[in-house]
C-alpha positions in Angstrom: -17.1 105.2 151.8 -20.9 104.8 151.7 -23.2 102.6 153.6 -23.4 100.2 150.6 -19.6 99.7 151.0 -19.9 98.3 154.5 -19.5 94.5 154.8 -22.8 92.6 155.0 -23.7 90.8 158.2 -26.0 88.0 158.9 -29.0 88.5 161.3 -27.7 88.7 164.9 -24.2 89.6 163.9 -22.8 93.0 164.8 -21.9 95.0 161.7 -18.3 96.3 161.9 -16.2 98.8 160.0 -13.7 97.5 157.4 -10.2 97.1 158.8 -8.9 99.9 156.5 -11.5 102.3 157.9 -10.8 101.2 161.4 -7.1 101.8 160.9 -7.8 105.4 159.7 -10.0 105.9 162.8 -7.3 104.7 165.1 -4.7 106.9 163.5 -7.1 109.9 163.8 -7.5 109.2 167.5 -3.7 109.5 168.0 -3.6 112.6 165.9 -6.5 114.4 167.7 -5.4 113.3 171.2 -2.0 114.8 170.6 -3.6 117.8 168.8 -5.8 118.5 171.9 -2.8 118.4 174.1 -1.1 121.0 171.9 -4.2 123.1 171.6 -3.8 125.1 174.9 -0.3 126.2 173.8 -1.4 129.4 172.0 -4.0 130.1 174.6 -1.5 130.4 177.5 -0.9 134.0 176.7 -4.7 134.6 176.7 -5.0 132.9 180.1 -2.0 134.8 181.5 -3.6 138.1 180.5 -7.1 137.2 181.8 -6.0 135.5 185.0 -2.6 137.1 185.6 -0.2 134.2 186.0 3.5 134.0 185.2 5.5 131.7 182.9 6.1 129.4 185.8 2.3 128.7 186.0 2.4 127.9 182.3 5.0 125.3 182.7 3.2 123.9 185.8 0.0 123.5 183.8 2.1 121.8 181.1 3.9 119.6 183.7 0.8 118.3 185.4 -0.4 117.0 182.1 2.8 115.1 181.6 2.6 113.7 185.2 -1.0 112.6 184.7 -0.1 110.9 181.4 2.7 109.0 183.3 0.4 107.9 186.1 -2.1 106.7 183.6 0.5 104.9 181.5 1.9 103.1 184.5 -1.5 102.0 185.8 -3.7 101.6 182.7 -1.1 101.2 180.0 -1.2 97.4 179.9 -5.0 97.0 180.5 -5.9 96.6 176.8 -3.6 93.6 176.5 -6.0 91.9 178.8 -9.5 93.3 178.3 -9.2 94.3 174.6 -8.5 97.5 172.8 -12.0 98.8 172.2 -13.2 99.1 175.9 -10.1 101.0 176.9 -10.2 103.3 173.9 -13.9 104.0 174.1 -13.6 105.0 177.8 -10.6 107.2 177.0 -12.2 109.0 174.1 -15.4 109.7 176.1 -13.4 111.1 179.0 -11.5 113.2 176.5 -14.7 114.6 175.1 -15.9 115.6 178.6 -12.4 117.1 179.2 -12.9 119.4 176.2 -16.1 120.7 177.9 -14.1 121.3 181.1 -11.5 123.3 179.1 -14.3 125.3 177.4 -15.9 126.3 180.7 -12.7 126.9 182.7 -12.8 130.2 184.7 -9.4 130.1 186.3 -6.2 128.2 187.0 -7.7 125.4 189.2 -10.2 124.4 186.4 -7.4 124.6 183.8 -5.2 122.3 186.0 -8.1 119.9 186.5 -8.7 119.7 182.8 -5.1 119.1 182.1 -5.0 116.3 184.6 -8.1 114.6 183.2 -6.7 115.0 179.7 -3.4 113.4 180.7 -5.2 110.5 182.3 -7.3 109.9 179.2 -4.2 110.2 176.9 -2.2 107.8 179.0 -5.0 105.2 178.9 -5.4 105.5 175.2 -1.7 105.7 174.1 -0.7 102.0 174.4 -4.2 100.7 173.4 -4.5 102.7 170.2 -0.9 102.1 169.1 -1.2 98.3 169.8 -4.6 98.2 167.9 -2.9 99.7 164.8 -0.2 97.0 165.0 -2.9 94.3 165.4 -4.5 95.4 162.2 -1.3 95.9 160.1 2.1 95.5 161.6 3.9 97.4 158.8 1.6 100.4 158.6 1.0 100.3 162.3 4.7 100.8 163.1 4.9 103.8 160.6 1.6 105.2 162.0 2.9 105.0 165.6 5.8 107.2 164.5 4.1 109.7 162.3 0.9 110.3 164.3 2.3 112.2 167.3 4.2 114.9 165.3 1.3 115.2 162.9 -1.1 115.7 165.8 1.3 118.3 167.4 1.5 120.2 164.1 -2.3 120.2 163.6 -3.0 121.2 167.2 -0.5 124.0 167.3 -1.4 125.8 164.1 -5.1 124.9 164.2 -5.8 126.3 167.6 -3.7 129.4 167.0 -5.7 130.2 163.8 -8.9 129.8 165.7 -7.6 132.0 168.6 -6.3 134.6 166.2 -9.3 135.0 163.8 -12.5 133.6 165.4 -14.4 134.8 168.5 -14.5 133.1 171.9 -10.9 131.8 171.6 -10.9 129.9 174.9 -14.1 128.1 174.0 -14.4 127.4 170.3 -11.3 125.2 169.8 -12.2 122.9 172.6 -15.9 122.6 171.6 -14.7 121.7 168.1 -12.3 119.0 169.4 -15.0 117.7 171.7 -17.3 117.1 168.7 -14.4 115.2 167.0 -14.1 112.9 170.0 -17.8 112.2 170.0 -17.7 111.1 166.4 -14.6 108.9 167.1 -16.5 107.3 170.0 -19.3 106.4 167.6 -16.7 104.9 165.2 -15.2 102.8 168.0 -18.6 101.4 168.7 -18.6 100.1 165.1 -15.1 98.7 165.1 -14.2 95.1 165.7 -12.0 94.1 168.6 -8.5 93.5 167.3 -7.0 91.5 170.3 -8.1 88.5 172.4 -8.8 88.7 176.1 -6.0 87.5 178.4 -6.4 86.9 182.2 -4.7 89.3 184.6 -6.6 92.6 184.0 -6.6 93.6 187.7 -3.0 92.7 188.2 -2.1 94.8 185.2 -3.3 97.9 187.0 -0.5 97.6 189.5 2.2 100.1 188.5 5.1 98.2 187.0 7.9 99.2 184.7 8.8 95.7 183.7 9.6 94.7 180.1 9.7 91.4 178.2 13.2 90.1 178.0 13.4 90.4 174.2 12.6 94.1 174.4 15.0 95.2 177.2 18.2 95.5 175.2 16.7 97.3 172.2 15.0 99.8 174.5 18.3 100.3 176.4 19.9 101.3 173.2 17.0 103.4 171.9 16.2 105.2 175.2 18.9 108.0 175.0 17.8 108.9 171.4 14.1 108.8 172.6 14.9 111.2 175.5 16.8 113.6 173.3 14.0 113.6 170.7 11.1 114.3 173.1 12.9 117.0 175.0 12.6 119.1 171.9 8.8 119.4 171.6 8.7 119.9 175.4 10.8 123.0 174.9 8.8 124.4 171.9 5.5 123.7 173.6 6.3 125.4 176.9 8.7 128.2 176.1 8.5 128.3 172.3 5.6 130.7 171.8 7.2 133.4 174.0 10.6 132.9 172.4 9.3 133.0 168.9 7.3 136.2 169.5 10.4 137.7 171.1 12.6 136.9 168.2 10.1 138.0 165.6 8.8 141.0 167.6 5.2 140.0 167.2 2.2 139.5 169.5 0.4 137.2 167.0 -0.8 133.9 168.3 -0.1 132.3 164.9 3.5 133.6 165.0 3.9 132.2 168.5 2.9 128.7 167.3 5.0 128.7 164.2 8.1 127.2 165.7 6.1 124.2 167.3 4.2 123.7 164.0 7.4 123.8 161.9 9.1 121.4 164.3 6.3 118.9 164.2 5.6 119.2 160.5 9.3 118.6 159.7 9.3 115.6 162.0 6.3 114.1 160.2 7.9 114.6 156.8 11.2 113.1 158.1 9.3 109.9 159.2 8.0 109.5 155.7 11.2 110.4 153.8 13.6 108.3 155.9 11.3 105.3 156.6 13.4 103.0 154.4 16.5 103.5 156.6 17.4 101.0 159.2 16.3 101.9 162.8 19.9 102.5 163.8 20.5 104.7 160.8 17.4 106.7 161.6 18.5 107.3 165.2 22.0 108.2 164.1 20.5 110.8 161.7 18.3 112.1 164.5 21.1 112.4 167.1 23.3 114.3 164.5 20.6 116.7 163.4 19.2 117.4 166.8 22.2 119.3 168.2 22.7 121.1 164.9 19.1 122.3 164.8 18.8 123.2 168.5 22.2 124.9 168.3 20.9 127.1 165.5 17.7 127.9 167.4 19.7 128.9 170.5 21.9 131.1 168.3 18.8 132.7 166.9 17.8 134.0 170.3 20.8 136.2 170.5 20.7 137.2 166.8 17.0 137.8 166.8 17.0 136.1 163.4 13.8 134.5 162.1 15.7 132.8 159.3 18.2 131.1 161.7 15.4 130.2 164.1 13.2 128.5 161.6 16.1 126.8 159.7 17.2 125.4 163.0 13.7 124.4 163.9 13.3 122.4 160.6 16.6 120.6 161.2 15.6 119.9 164.8 12.3 118.6 163.6 14.1 116.2 161.2 16.1 115.0 164.2 13.0 114.6 166.3 11.1 112.5 163.7 14.0 110.4 162.7 15.1 109.6 166.3 11.6 108.8 167.4 10.8 106.5 164.4 14.1 104.8 164.8 13.4 104.1 168.5 9.9 102.8 167.7 11.1 100.5 164.9 14.0 99.2 167.0 11.8 98.2 170.0 8.3 97.3 168.8 9.1 94.3 166.5 10.5 92.5 169.5 7.1 92.6 171.4 4.6 89.8 171.1 0.9 90.7 170.4 -0.2 90.4 174.0 2.8 92.7 175.0 2.3 95.5 172.5 0.3 97.9 174.6 2.5 97.5 177.6 5.7 98.0 175.6 4.3 101.1 173.9 3.3 102.4 177.3 6.8 102.1 178.5 8.1 104.0 175.4 5.6 106.8 176.1 6.6 106.9 179.8 10.2 107.6 178.7 9.0 110.1 176.1 6.7 112.1 178.5 9.4 112.2 181.2 11.8 113.6 178.6 9.2 116.1 177.5 7.6 117.1 180.8 10.5 117.4 183.3 12.8 119.7 181.3 9.8 121.9 180.4 9.0 122.5 184.0 12.6 123.1 184.8 12.7 125.6 181.9 9.7 127.5 183.4 11.5 127.9 186.8 14.7 129.1 185.0 12.6 131.6 183.0 11.3 133.1 186.3 14.4 132.8 188.6 17.5 132.6 186.3 17.5 135.5 183.9 14.3 135.3 181.9 12.9 133.3 179.0 15.7 133.8 176.6 18.4 132.7 179.0 16.2 129.7 180.0 15.9 128.9 176.3 19.6 128.9 175.9 20.2 126.6 178.9 17.4 124.2 177.9 18.8 124.1 174.3 22.3 123.3 175.6 20.9 120.5 177.7 19.2 119.0 174.7 22.4 119.1 172.7 24.2 117.3 175.5 21.5 114.6 175.5 21.8 114.1 171.8 25.6 113.8 171.9 25.3 111.2 174.6 22.8 109.3 172.5 25.1 109.6 169.5 28.0 108.1 171.4 25.9 105.2 172.5 24.7 104.5 169.0 28.3 104.6 167.6 28.9 101.3 169.4 28.7 98.4 166.9 26.7 96.1 169.2 23.3 97.7 168.5 20.6 95.0 168.1 18.6 94.9 164.9 14.9 93.8 164.8 13.6 91.2 162.5 12.3 92.9 159.4 8.9 91.7 158.1 8.9 93.9 154.9 11.0 96.8 153.5 9.2 99.4 155.6 7.9 97.4 158.4 10.5 98.0 161.0 
């Protein structure tokens, strides 16, 4: 795309990006927000060595991020339905850029915690707005992008940051400075993007924490929620305990090795979103709730066998379950939301997702310290995920699952 390709504008009219370019920009925001949340994962071992903290501190650092995201989702999640997508996104991206500077200059656990809180607040504010903006531009591609962007961002963040940490100098600085530069570029892009939604009164009232849902969305979400919980408990496990468990199984201290399980999980999830996108939402969630216990069961078995083959095979299968269940849930719920409800509904979906990801990860950290070590904690966490998936599967087996109105073959 060159300057000559941009649409012409009459004098006094603000020149804006084409919708196709704007859609790519919005998707990149999701990817890099999630990538930045995964970026500290391979650095926890560095921080632990330099600052002398235990696995429980790692999970607390992980947990405060999830809590901050939840607070932001509950207070700011519906704001863009009233003031527009661009103002909310621009503020969130600029805060995220400053947060990367805070990470890069952190000198201890307090600064790390502060950075994770600021990061969580910015992510929660952006989550509903960016997803809704993609749906505003293209409902079919937006639904697909909302499902594929989080695992894609997780994969990029996990492997990208571990490669920088392993092979380049200043590991606790460089990755965050690079991400900060990306967010500055995205902020410039947002300044050139047109607004995708109209303003609706009630902005101040929308800041009041509320977990309400439009009537048309409640039943589909009730059906999708167990699969959503089972799906997001998996990346919580691999992000918090996965690096230590992977290095234990493989007998390696490499940061890249430590991030492999999370990368493989997220990459498999992204591929599953693309491969199985033509299935119905219910079929996708059924596929997810069948493959999740199988994959997690193999990963748990690998801890005792110390088998890399079993671990990574199970991780791939679990990743297929994660991607399928998440996409199925998104496609079952979002088509029932009107335009002025999209950010709020997406925010509720992310509240459920982050609760499922954050709470078990924190519990896993406590188990790792007080109940037999990381391997035992991994087994117990894995068994809990299997139980969640089985519960979701039983719920989906009922024949009264509502189906959304389909707008095109892959629209959801």
